[in-house]
N, C-alpha and C positions, 0 to 999 in steps of 0.2 A: 440797351438793356433795360427792360421795364421794371418797376418797382412793385409789382403785384405778384401774388402767388394764389394759385386755386387748387382746392381739393374737392372732389365730388365723392358722394356715396349714393348708389342707386339700390333700390329694393331693401331699404332698412325695415326691419320688421316691427313697425310702429306706425300709428297713423300720423297724418300731417298736422292735426290739430295738436295732438300732444307734442310733437317736435317744434311746432310754432311757438308754443309757450316758453319752451326752454331757450330757443332761438332768440326771442325778444329779450330774455334775461341777459344775454352776453353781447349783444349788438353794440358795436362802437367802444368796446372795451379794448384795452391791450391784451395781447396773446397770453401774458403771464398771469394777469388778473382773471381772465376768462377760464383759463384751465384750472386755477385754484377754486373758482366758483363751481364750475361743472363737476370737479373731483369730488365736492362735498355736497352736491344736490342729489337727494335720495330719489331719484326718478330714473327710469330705464332710459328715456331719450337722452338724459344728461350723459351717460356713459357712451351712448353711440355718438353723440356730438363731440364729446371730449376726444375720441379717437380722431374725428374728421378734422378738427382744429389742430390737433398735434401733426397730423399728416400734412396740412397746409403749411404749418410752421417748418416742418422738415423740408417740403418743397422749397420754401422761401430761402432756407439756409443753403441749400444746394445751388440756388441761383446766386449766392453771395450776399444775400441780405442780412442785416444785424438782427438778430433775436430780440434785442431790447427795444428797437423802433417799431415793431410790428404791432399792428392793431386790426381788429375785425372791421373790415369796410362794409361787407355786405353777407348776409346769410340768406340764402334763397331756399325755400321749402316748398315743394309741390307734390301733388298727389300721385302715387304709383298705382300699378294694376292691383285689383283685389283678388284675394284667394278665397274661392268657395269651398267650404269645409262642411262635413257633417258629423255629428255625435250621436251615437247610439245610445236610447234611453230605454227605460222599462217598457215592457208589453210590446216588443218589436216595433217600436216607433223610433223615428229619427228627427233630430233637431238640426236645423241648418244654421251656420253661422259664417261670418265674413272676417278674414284676416286682412287688415289694412297694411298698405306699404307707403313708404314716403321716399322721396328723392331729395337730397341736400346738397347745397353747393355753398362753399365756404370761400370767401375772396378776402385775402389779407393785402394790406397796404402799408407802407411806411409813412411816418410823419414827416 
């Protein structure tokens, strides 16, 4: 039985740069500390990462690992596909914009 737990999220509606800023904030923290920090960080990627870390902790508990001994070993963030969108503006014109996506993988380990 291995002592790691993994949770992944694909196609998160935020850019990988914004997600990386928050991921660097909680890397190598214990799960309890990381969830507290993410809960009170006023950024949208923090709320997304909170759910992924909580899911990884639930996966670890279902494997039989102790919640108090878990810490974040790795957080991998990479670029997902872009969504090309249009916005209609005045005088029958169109503005183009891109919605970025991110993939996130959280690996928890025990001390």
